[in-house]
Backbone bond lengths (Angstrom), bond angles and torsions (degrees), N, CA, C in turn:
res aa  C-N    CA-C-N  psi(-1)  N-CA   C-N-CA  omega(-1)  CA-C   N-CA-C  phi
1 M - - - 1.474 - - 1.530 108.66 -
2 T 1.308 118.04 120.52 1.452 121.36 -175.72 1.518 111.08 -81.06
3 P 1.364 116.97 157.84 1.463 120.04 177.26 1.516 112.95 -57.45
4 V 1.353 117.14 -35.93 1.460 119.72 179.64 1.518 110.42 -61.97
5 F 1.337 116.08 -44.27 1.464 119.59 -179.47 1.519 110.85 -64.54
6 L 1.328 115.98 -38.78 1.462 119.78 177.45 1.515 110.54 -62.21
7 F 1.322 116.05 -41.75 1.461 120.49 -179.41 1.526 110.66 -62.74
8 L 1.326 116.41 -44.92 1.461 119.85 179.36 1.520 110.72 -66.86
9 L 1.330 116.32 -37.37 1.453 120.10 179.11 1.514 110.48 -62.38
10 F 1.330 115.64 -39.06 1.457 119.29 -177.81 1.520 111.81 -68.62
11 L 1.309 116.52 -26.88 1.456 119.91 179.84 1.528 112.67 -73.44
12 S 1.324 116.95 -15.69 1.461 119.10 -179.57 1.517 109.32 -78.42
13 V 1.310 117.72 111.55 1.460 123.12 -175.52 1.514 109.49 -98.05
14 R 1.312 115.39 123.05 1.459 119.56 179.79 1.516 111.00 -81.00
15 A 1.301 115.98 156.20 1.457 120.65 -176.52 1.515 110.70 -65.22
16 A 1.354 115.22 152.02 1.461 121.01 179.68 1.513 108.32 -147.65
17 P 1.340 117.40 168.46 1.452 120.70 -179.00 1.520 112.44 -61.51
18 P 1.320 118.47 161.16 1.451 121.52 179.46 1.513 111.84 -57.18
19 G 1.366 117.11 155.50 1.457 122.21 -176.45 1.517 112.68 -83.63
20 L 1.317 113.21 -172.47 1.458 119.94 -179.28 1.522 110.42 -74.09
21 T 1.307 116.46 156.75 1.457 120.98 175.02 1.519 109.69 -79.52
22 N 1.335 116.12 165.58 1.456 120.12 179.01 1.518 112.04 -61.54
23 E 1.332 116.23 -29.46 1.460 119.72 -179.05 1.517 112.10 -68.45
24 E 1.354 116.46 -25.02 1.459 120.25 179.95 1.532 108.89 -86.95
25 A 1.311 114.64 60.59 1.466 120.86 -173.65 1.519 111.04 -69.07
26 Q 1.326 115.82 142.65 1.446 120.92 175.05 1.525 108.44 -83.35
27 I 1.340 116.06 166.59 1.455 119.43 179.20 1.519 108.98 -68.09
28 D 1.305 116.09 161.79 1.453 123.53 -174.46 1.529 110.73 -55.40
29 E 1.325 116.42 123.62 1.460 120.75 -178.77 1.520 112.22 -65.74
30 S 1.335 118.59 -18.31 1.453 121.25 179.12 1.519 112.35 -79.05
31 S 1.328 117.89 -5.21 1.458 121.20 179.78 1.523 111.05 -62.81
32 D 1.353 115.30 152.32 1.457 120.17 172.77 1.524 108.98 -59.13
33 I 1.341 115.90 152.72 1.462 119.71 177.95 1.519 110.44 -58.69
34 S 1.337 117.11 -36.45 1.466 119.55 179.94 1.517 111.32 -69.49
35 E 1.330 117.76 -33.44 1.461 120.88 176.92 1.517 110.77 -66.96
36 I 1.336 116.39 -41.73 1.462 120.90 178.62 1.521 110.03 -60.56
37 I 1.338 115.61 -47.87 1.461 119.99 -177.60 1.522 111.09 -68.09
38 E 1.340 116.66 -43.05 1.466 120.15 -178.69 1.522 111.18 -61.16
39 R 1.331 117.05 -44.26 1.465 120.36 -178.35 1.519 111.40 -71.41
40 A 1.337 116.45 -39.65 1.465 119.28 -179.26 1.525 111.48 -67.87
41 N 1.332 117.04 -31.61 1.461 120.88 -176.19 1.527 113.11 -97.32
42 E 1.323 117.02 6.24 1.456 120.22 -179.32 1.535 110.46 -61.91
43 G 1.315 115.71 128.23 1.455 120.51 177.86 1.511 114.58 78.09
44 I 1.326 117.66 6.55 1.459 120.70 -178.94 1.529 109.16 -64.79
45 S 1.315 117.37 140.37 1.464 120.97 -174.04 1.524 113.35 -84.68
46 M 1.335 118.43 -27.98 1.454 120.69 -177.52 1.520 110.86 -77.43
47 R 1.329 116.13 154.47 1.459 120.81 -179.85 1.526 109.87 -80.69
48 L 1.323 115.63 126.41 1.455 121.94 176.90 1.523 109.17 -123.71
49 E 1.328 116.58 144.55 1.452 121.77 175.04 1.521 109.32 -107.40
50 H 1.324 115.70 145.93 1.459 121.79 178.32 1.530 112.40 57.13
51 G 1.315 116.20 26.19 1.457 120.93 172.96 1.502 115.97 93.67
52 D 1.354 117.27 -37.23 1.472 118.35 -173.89 1.517 113.53 -150.37
53 I 1.342 117.38 21.52 1.459 120.27 -176.75 1.522 110.01 -114.20
54 V 1.326 115.52 124.52 1.457 121.12 175.55 1.523 107.20 -74.16
55 P 1.334 118.87 118.82 1.468 120.62 -175.81 1.512 112.31 -67.85
56 N 1.334 114.05 146.65 1.453 120.92 174.49 1.522 106.75 -128.58
57 N 1.306 116.88 106.69 1.455 121.35 -174.89 1.524 113.32 -72.70
58 D 1.336 117.15 -5.59 1.455 119.90 -177.58 1.521 113.34 -84.66
59 R 1.355 117.61 -8.83 1.460 118.21 -178.86 1.517 110.41 -154.85
60 N 1.316 114.75 168.88 1.452 121.03 -172.02 1.522 111.84 -101.04
61 A 1.313 116.64 65.98 1.465 123.08 172.63 1.525 112.36 47.67
62 V 1.345 115.96 -133.65 1.455 121.41 -171.65 1.529 114.21 -55.21
63 P 1.352 120.66 -38.31 1.463 117.73 178.86 1.526 113.88 -56.25
64 C 1.333 117.63 -16.28 1.467 119.48 -179.23 1.517 111.18 -66.20
65 T 1.335 118.68 -16.93 1.469 119.35 179.13 1.525 111.04 -64.69
66 A 1.334 116.79 -17.39 1.465 120.45 176.88 1.520 111.84 -89.04
67 T 1.339 117.18 -9.67 1.465 119.57 -173.92 1.523 113.78 -131.43
68 G 1.317 117.52 25.68 1.453 116.79 169.61 1.511 119.00 128.35
69 C 1.337 120.48 -3.79 1.462 117.58 -177.75 1.529 113.20 -104.28
70 K 1.335 117.39 12.23 1.459 119.86 169.88 1.526 108.74 -75.89
71 W 1.323 114.99 150.90 1.461 119.21 173.49 1.527 107.99 -76.55
72 P 1.335 117.92 139.90 1.468 120.88 -175.06 1.526 112.62 -70.18
73 K 1.316 113.84 149.17 1.459 120.61 178.80 1.525 109.24 -104.34
74 T 1.328 116.19 135.02 1.456 122.21 178.11 1.525 107.94 -121.77
75 G 1.324 115.94 107.26 1.452 118.32 -175.41 1.519 110.29 67.46
76 R 1.323 116.51 -125.46 1.469 120.81 -177.85 1.515 113.08 -87.28
77 Y 1.344 117.96 -11.26 1.459 119.97 -168.92 1.530 113.10 -123.23
78 V 1.320 114.03 155.15 1.458 122.57 173.81 1.522 106.41 -109.43
79 Y 1.331 116.22 106.83 1.458 120.56 -176.75 1.530 109.82 -90.53
80 V 1.327 115.57 123.45 1.463 121.73 -179.03 1.527 107.84 -116.93
81 P 1.319 117.97 105.03 1.477 120.28 179.68 1.527 110.95 -68.21
82 I 1.323 115.86 139.84 1.464 120.10 179.95 1.531 110.58 -137.88
83 S 1.312 114.45 157.29 1.457 121.51 168.25 1.522 107.33 -134.24
84 I 1.323 116.63 154.67 1.465 121.57 -179.08 1.519 108.11 -129.22
85 S 1.301 116.18 128.38 1.462 121.09 -177.07 1.525 111.15 -57.06
86 T 1.318 115.91 140.68 1.463 120.85 176.87 1.526 112.03 -77.25
87 S 1.334 117.40 -0.06 1.467 119.40 175.36 1.525 111.38 -72.38
88 Y 1.345 116.16 -17.88 1.461 119.77 175.75 1.520 110.33 -77.38
89 S 1.312 116.50 150.04 1.461 120.74 171.74 1.526 108.96 -74.53
90 T 1.310 116.57 167.26 1.462 120.38 177.41 1.520 110.45 -57.99
91 E 1.316 117.68 -43.46 1.465 121.19 179.04 1.522 111.29 -61.19
92 E 1.317 116.98 -42.38 1.466 120.94 -179.65 1.522 110.81 -67.11
93 R 1.314 116.78 -41.03 1.465 120.55 177.08 1.521 110.53 -62.18
94 N 1.320 116.38 -38.03 1.457 120.15 179.42 1.522 112.38 -65.13
95 I 1.334 117.28 -33.78 1.467 120.36 175.95 1.526 109.41 -60.76
96 I 1.318 116.03 -45.99 1.462 120.81 179.38 1.520 110.68 -63.60
97 I 1.329 116.29 -46.49 1.461 120.91 -177.75 1.524 111.58 -62.85
98 R 1.334 116.88 -47.18 1.468 119.35 -179.98 1.527 111.05 -61.53
99 S 1.322 116.41 -37.88 1.467 120.14 179.59 1.524 111.08 -65.97
100 L 1.327 117.13 -40.12 1.457 120.55 178.50 1.529 111.45 -70.38
101 L 1.320 116.50 -35.30 1.466 119.70 178.85 1.519 111.99 -65.40
102 S 1.346 117.50 -20.60 1.463 119.74 177.40 1.530 110.77 -63.31
103 F 1.341 117.62 -27.62 1.463 120.64 175.67 1.520 110.35 -67.58
104 H 1.329 117.48 -33.00 1.462 121.42 -179.34 1.526 110.82 -65.13
105 Q 1.316 116.72 -29.74 1.462 121.29 -174.79 1.518 113.22 -74.52
106 S 1.350 117.68 -24.02 1.462 119.17 -171.23 1.525 114.58 -135.08
107 T 1.334 117.89 -0.42 1.461 121.10 179.55 1.522 109.44 -138.15
108 C 1.338 115.54 178.89 1.467 119.30 177.18 1.525 111.09 -95.72
109 I 1.330 117.90 9.40 1.456 121.81 175.18 1.526 108.83 -72.85
110 R 1.317 116.90 133.01 1.465 121.68 176.75 1.533 108.44 -130.41
111 F 1.327 115.57 109.75 1.458 120.31 176.01 1.525 108.23 -81.91
112 V 1.323 115.99 128.51 1.463 121.41 -177.16 1.523 108.78 -129.83
113 W 1.317 116.73 157.11 1.456 119.87 178.55 1.529 110.28 -64.87
114 R 1.291 115.50 137.72 1.458 120.91 179.35 1.531 110.54 -70.51
115 K 1.343 115.37 139.78 1.462 122.54 171.38 1.530 108.65 -112.80
116 N 1.304 116.71 166.45 1.462 120.94 179.84 1.521 112.41 -61.70
117 T 1.335 116.55 -22.24 1.465 120.55 -179.63 1.523 112.55 -81.49
118 H 1.323 117.75 -10.30 1.461 121.04 179.10 1.524 110.15 -82.78
119 R 1.324 116.61 114.80 1.458 120.37 178.43 1.527 111.08 -77.33
120 D 1.333 116.18 -43.36 1.459 122.13 -178.40 1.529 109.04 -103.51
121 Y 1.306 116.72 132.90 1.460 120.78 -175.85 1.531 108.62 -163.15
122 I 1.325 115.75 172.62 1.465 122.22 174.89 1.522 108.12 -119.20
123 N 1.309 116.29 131.83 1.462 120.94 174.64 1.524 109.05 -112.21
124 F 1.320 116.28 125.02 1.459 121.96 176.43 1.524 108.34 -94.19
125 F 1.338 115.86 127.52 1.457 119.35 -179.73 1.521 109.33 -143.93
126 S 1.323 115.80 162.09 1.462 121.02 178.61 1.512 108.71 -91.56
127 G 1.336 115.86 92.31 1.453 121.49 179.73 1.516 111.27 -93.35
128 S 1.315 115.25 -150.50 1.470 120.56 -175.81 1.519 113.15 -88.08
129 G 1.340 118.19 2.74 1.460 121.01 179.61 1.513 111.00 -177.46
130 C 1.355 115.98 -157.16 1.469 122.78 175.91 1.527 107.10 -109.24
131 Y 1.331 117.84 114.11 1.459 118.81 177.94 1.522 110.87 -161.88
132 S 1.335 114.06 160.06 1.455 121.89 -177.62 1.523 107.91 -148.47
133 S 1.337 116.14 -169.98 1.458 121.48 172.98 1.519 107.43 -130.13
134 L 1.333 116.09 166.74 1.459 120.31 -174.30 1.523 111.88 -92.80
135 G 1.334 115.77 121.63 1.445 120.88 175.85 1.520 113.77 74.33
136 R 1.325 115.68 174.23 1.463 122.11 -179.15 1.521 109.89 -66.94
137 R 1.323 115.45 132.34 1.456 120.69 177.06 1.527 108.31 -113.55
138 V 1.314 115.58 126.79 1.464 120.90 -177.92 1.521 109.63 -61.32
139 G 1.322 115.10 131.37 1.457 120.47 178.40 1.506 114.29 90.60
140 G 1.322 117.05 3.33 1.467 120.16 176.94 1.510 112.98 103.61
141 Q 1.316 115.72 152.67 1.456 121.54 179.37 1.518 109.63 -141.79
142 Q 1.324 114.18 160.13 1.454 120.93 -175.75 1.524 110.64 -111.35
143 I 1.316 116.62 135.26 1.460 121.89 168.45 1.519 106.85 -115.65
144 S 1.320 115.35 118.12 1.462 119.92 178.57 1.517 110.01 -90.76
145 L 1.315 115.47 125.26 1.467 122.64 173.12 1.524 106.43 -128.32
146 K 1.307 115.07 91.79 1.462 121.11 -177.72 1.521 110.07 -56.95
147 R 1.312 116.28 135.65 1.470 120.83 -175.36 1.521 111.21 -59.23
148 T 1.307 117.17 -39.47 1.467 120.61 178.88 1.521 109.30 -101.91
149 G 1.331 116.49 91.99 1.451 119.29 173.91 1.503 116.84 130.35
150 C 1.343 119.43 -18.45 1.465 120.30 -173.42 1.529 114.69 -118.96
151 L 1.313 117.86 -7.82 1.459 119.63 -171.08 1.526 112.51 -88.73
152 Y 1.324 114.40 74.02 1.462 122.96 173.97 1.518 108.00 -130.85
153 K 1.316 116.76 152.84 1.467 121.09 -179.43 1.517 110.67 -54.41
154 K 1.342 117.15 -46.52 1.462 120.63 -176.37 1.522 111.59 -64.76
155 T 1.325 117.40 -34.80 1.464 120.34 -179.34 1.514 110.81 -73.20
156 V 1.333 117.14 -41.38 1.466 120.76 177.28 1.525 109.45 -61.50
157 Q 1.340 116.95 -46.73 1.460 120.66 179.25 1.526 110.79 -61.62
158 H 1.328 116.87 -42.37 1.462 122.45 -179.18 1.527 110.90 -58.66
159 E 1.319 117.00 -50.45 1.460 120.53 -177.97 1.535 111.06 -70.91
160 A 1.321 117.43 -34.14 1.466 120.36 176.96 1.530 110.59 -66.41
161 L 1.332 117.07 -37.35 1.465 120.18 177.77 1.528 110.94 -64.80
162 H 1.324 117.00 -36.35 1.471 118.94 173.11 1.529 109.82 -57.70
163 A 1.331 116.14 -47.41 1.461 120.58 -177.61 1.526 112.14 -65.25
164 L 1.329 117.21 -23.51 1.460 121.25 176.69 1.520 111.76 -84.32
165 G 1.353 116.86 -9.26 1.463 120.51 174.68 1.500 116.34 116.34
166 F 1.339 118.21 14.02 1.466 120.93 -174.69 1.526 112.29 -107.88
167 H 1.339 114.95 143.32 1.455 121.65 -177.75 1.529 109.57 -102.11
168 H 1.334 115.95 -179.55 1.459 120.71 176.13 1.529 110.85 -71.47
169 E 1.311 115.49 147.71 1.463 120.29 -176.61 1.526 111.97 -66.32
170 H 1.329 117.49 -38.15 1.472 119.45 -173.71 1.529 113.34 -75.41
171 V 1.348 118.35 -2.47 1.465 119.97 176.38 1.528 111.52 -112.70
172 R 1.324 118.57 5.73 1.462 120.08 -178.59 1.531 110.52 -63.17
173 S 1.322 116.35 159.96 1.453 122.46 -168.06 1.519 114.61 -61.11
174 D 1.334 117.77 -27.20 1.469 120.29 -178.80 1.518 112.65 -103.95
175 R 1.317 117.97 18.30 1.465 120.99 -173.92 1.526 113.52 -60.82
176 D 1.347 117.84 -29.02 1.464 120.16 -175.84 1.525 112.66 -66.37
177 S 1.315 117.32 -15.45 1.467 120.74 176.35 1.523 111.83 -82.33
178 Y 1.331 116.44 -13.11 1.464 120.13 -172.72 1.524 114.42 -122.73
179 V 1.323 118.00 -29.43 1.464 120.25 -178.64 1.524 110.79 -135.55
180 S 1.308 114.30 154.81 1.462 121.58 171.18 1.521 107.74 -108.08
181 I 1.316 116.69 133.24 1.455 122.08 176.45 1.524 107.36 -97.65
182 L 1.330 116.26 113.45 1.464 121.55 -175.72 1.525 109.15 -90.39
183 T 1.322 114.91 87.37 1.460 120.67 -173.70 1.522 113.07 -62.70
184 E 1.341 116.41 -26.33 1.464 119.20 -179.01 1.522 112.94 -67.39
185 N 1.343 116.40 -14.54 1.469 120.39 -179.39 1.525 113.32 -105.44
186 I 1.335 117.15 -1.68 1.466 121.19 -175.46 1.527 110.29 -91.27
187 L 1.330 115.95 141.60 1.457 120.54 173.35 1.534 108.40 -53.48
188 P 1.321 118.16 127.39 1.475 121.24 -173.34 1.518 114.17 -50.98
189 E 1.326 116.90 -40.92 1.464 119.59 -176.59 1.526 112.82 -76.45
190 K 1.345 117.73 -7.00 1.463 121.19 -176.94 1.520 113.47 -104.76
191 E 1.340 117.11 -15.36 1.463 119.93 -172.73 1.528 112.92 -59.20
192 K 1.332 116.59 -54.73 1.464 119.87 -174.79 1.524 112.67 -72.70
193 V 1.317 117.53 -35.36 1.471 118.87 -175.01 1.523 113.40 -85.76
194 N 1.335 117.91 -25.12 1.469 119.49 -174.55 1.527 114.75 -107.67
195 F 1.326 117.40 -12.58 1.464 119.38 -175.42 1.526 112.65 -125.29
196 R 1.323 116.94 9.33 1.465 120.87 -179.99 1.529 110.47 -69.06
197 K 1.330 116.45 128.70 1.460 121.24 -179.37 1.525 109.96 -69.32
198 V 1.333 115.59 145.11 1.468 122.09 -175.37 1.523 109.35 -122.31
199 Q 1.319 116.46 145.22 1.468 120.55 176.43 1.526 109.48 -78.50
200 T 1.316 115.10 84.68 1.464 121.01 -175.19 1.524 112.61 -91.81
201 N 1.312 115.44 156.84 1.457 122.77 169.68 1.523 106.33 -93.33
202 N 1.317 116.90 105.62 1.468 120.81 -173.70 1.525 113.33 -85.94
203 L 1.336 116.55 -1.91 1.470 122.12 169.56 1.525 113.07 55.38
204 R 1.311 115.27 33.43 1.474 122.22 176.46 1.530 112.27 58.99
205 T 1.312 116.76 29.84 1.464 120.74 176.57 1.525 109.15 -110.08
206 P 1.328 117.69 147.95 1.471 120.37 -177.10 1.520 112.65 -73.36
207 Y 1.319 114.68 159.50 1.459 120.15 172.81 1.519 107.57 -58.88
208 D 1.325 116.66 136.82 1.466 120.20 -169.16 1.526 111.90 -129.24
209 F 1.325 116.45 105.04 1.465 120.56 177.06 1.525 111.83 -70.66
210 N 1.346 116.84 -14.53 1.465 121.33 -179.55 1.524 112.69 -95.37
211 S 1.327 116.66 3.15 1.457 120.23 -178.50 1.526 111.21 -66.26
212 V 1.334 115.86 143.55 1.465 120.69 175.30 1.530 110.08 -69.85
213 M 1.335 116.55 -9.13 1.461 121.97 178.08 1.532 112.24 -94.94
214 H 1.324 118.32 1.47 1.469 121.19 -178.03 1.523 110.40 -91.86
215 Y 1.325 116.10 127.28 1.451 121.13 175.51 1.524 110.34 -74.28
216 G 1.327 116.15 164.08 1.449 121.94 -177.51 1.518 113.36 -79.21
217 K 1.303 114.86 167.81 1.467 123.05 -175.91 1.525 112.07 -61.75
218 Y 1.328 116.92 -28.79 1.474 121.33 -175.90 1.536 112.11 -110.60
219 A 1.321 116.59 23.34 1.463 120.41 -176.83 1.523 111.25 -59.04
220 F 1.324 115.43 126.41 1.468 123.29 175.99 1.529 112.68 55.97
221 T 1.329 115.02 39.66 1.460 119.38 177.95 1.523 110.91 -77.51
222 K 1.325 115.90 147.59 1.461 120.35 178.19 1.520 112.17 -102.59
223 N 1.346 116.29 -10.04 1.466 119.96 -173.30 1.521 113.20 -140.89
224 N 1.335 117.19 18.33 1.470 123.15 -179.33 1.527 112.98 64.68
225 K 1.329 116.41 19.70 1.464 121.65 173.97 1.530 108.70 -106.49
226 P 1.341 117.25 157.51 1.469 119.58 -176.22 1.523 113.00 -60.37
227 T 1.324 114.95 145.33 1.463 120.91 174.32 1.531 111.20 -109.24
228 I 1.344 115.97 -21.98 1.471 121.87 177.61 1.532 107.31 -130.37
229 V 1.328 117.00 125.31 1.463 120.94 -178.70 1.522 109.09 -128.29
230 A 1.340 115.98 133.86 1.463 120.91 177.85 1.519 109.66 -71.87
231 K 1.330 117.91 128.02 1.461 121.07 -178.61 1.524 112.15 -67.73
232 G 1.318 116.61 -35.40 1.454 119.59 -178.64 1.510 113.29 -73.54
233 N 1.339 116.98 -25.84 1.462 121.83 -178.87 1.526 108.51 -154.45
234 P 1.326 117.41 93.22 1.471 120.41 -176.94 1.528 114.17 -57.80
235 N 1.330 117.08 -19.98 1.464 120.36 -179.83 1.523 112.74 -89.52
236 L 1.317 116.98 -2.13 1.463 120.30 -177.06 1.526 110.94 -64.01
237 S 1.328 115.71 133.16 1.458 121.82 175.33 1.526 108.12 -101.57
238 F 1.317 117.47 139.42 1.460 120.55 -176.37 1.526 109.32 -152.79
239 G 1.328 115.06 177.11 1.459 119.87 -177.39 1.514 113.22 89.56
240 H 1.342 116.73 11.13 1.466 120.85 -174.42 1.526 113.23 -101.14
241 A 1.322 118.45 12.30 1.470 120.59 -176.61 1.528 110.63 -58.09
242 T 1.309 115.76 138.06 1.463 121.48 176.99 1.525 111.80 -101.79
243 Q 1.337 115.67 -9.31 1.460 120.61 178.36 1.524 108.81 -163.68
244 M 1.309 117.56 174.21 1.454 122.01 -179.33 1.522 110.87 -57.82
245 S 1.322 115.46 139.55 1.460 120.92 176.87 1.525 109.45 -84.91
246 A 1.337 115.89 173.56 1.464 120.38 176.84 1.521 110.56 -60.94
247 N 1.341 117.24 -35.76 1.461 120.53 178.39 1.525 111.66 -70.04
248 D 1.332 117.22 -38.29 1.465 119.71 176.37 1.529 110.15 -58.31
249 I 1.317 115.49 -44.90 1.467 121.06 -179.74 1.520 110.67 -65.40
250 A 1.344 116.09 -43.19 1.465 120.52 -179.91 1.527 111.20 -60.86
251 R 1.335 116.52 -37.93 1.470 119.83 -179.40 1.527 111.51 -67.09
252 V 1.326 116.54 -41.60 1.460 119.42 176.75 1.527 109.92 -60.00
253 N 1.323 115.47 -46.43 1.457 120.09 -177.15 1.525 112.29 -65.99
254 R 1.335 116.62 -34.03 1.470 118.91 179.35 1.521 111.74 -77.11
255 L 1.331 116.90 -42.19 1.457 119.47 -179.85 1.524 110.93 -62.64
256 Y 1.321 115.71 -40.25 1.466 120.04 -176.57 1.529 112.71 -99.15
257 Q 1.327 116.09 9.96 1.459 121.75 175.14 1.529 111.32 50.08
258 C 1.322 114.64 52.70 1.460 119.89 -175.23 1.513 114.05 -70.14
259 C 1.317 117.35 -17.54 1.474 119.55 -178.27 1.519 111.95 -95.82
260 E 1.323 116.96 4.36 1.476 119.83 -178.57 1.524 110.61 -102.99
């Protein structure tokens, strides 16, 4: 099966139930990615780390990409089988599909429809919020994109990048050289789980305030004061990415050796 055929196959959208009414408005698309995730996951009963990551106690987050949780590469491409819940409307499914196809335009990642022979895959469903897990999980993994609140290009890309093995920008291993975490302004129950620094593989790319993986300046604030401040410019506003940055794309290509 050639990549072209896979691409055309992915464009074929199967029928789904009718979409939401206009009254069931989603939150403002101009919101920071952290605001979208925080509001969508408010009151969620399951335990999440770093705001939107389903914990896996069997491995150490991003470093696992060096020991088995990368998606396999076949020839020039990395094929990632996916399925999308039929609970989404056709329009909602198209938002997810178009967002995933953006990876095809700039990386060697190719999302393809899951077959019964695919053991590892990603299933997109409308759960109780926006969340994913880090890296490939044997036997399949779930990405929740709640119908009311999570269906934006930046959110789909954000959660898909988690599934490809990438963490949030503000917790990367060298973050202390670029940002200050103001713990006195963070909701007490969120400090340790959402702002804990991680031993990430930064793939020789610079810290990126424009990354779709960067939370906003006021993420999880308890008093409307900043929780993340840029050391080089305390007045800098960030977390407003609407799509993957050049650095986000470069990291995917380097991790998956897309140029080889």
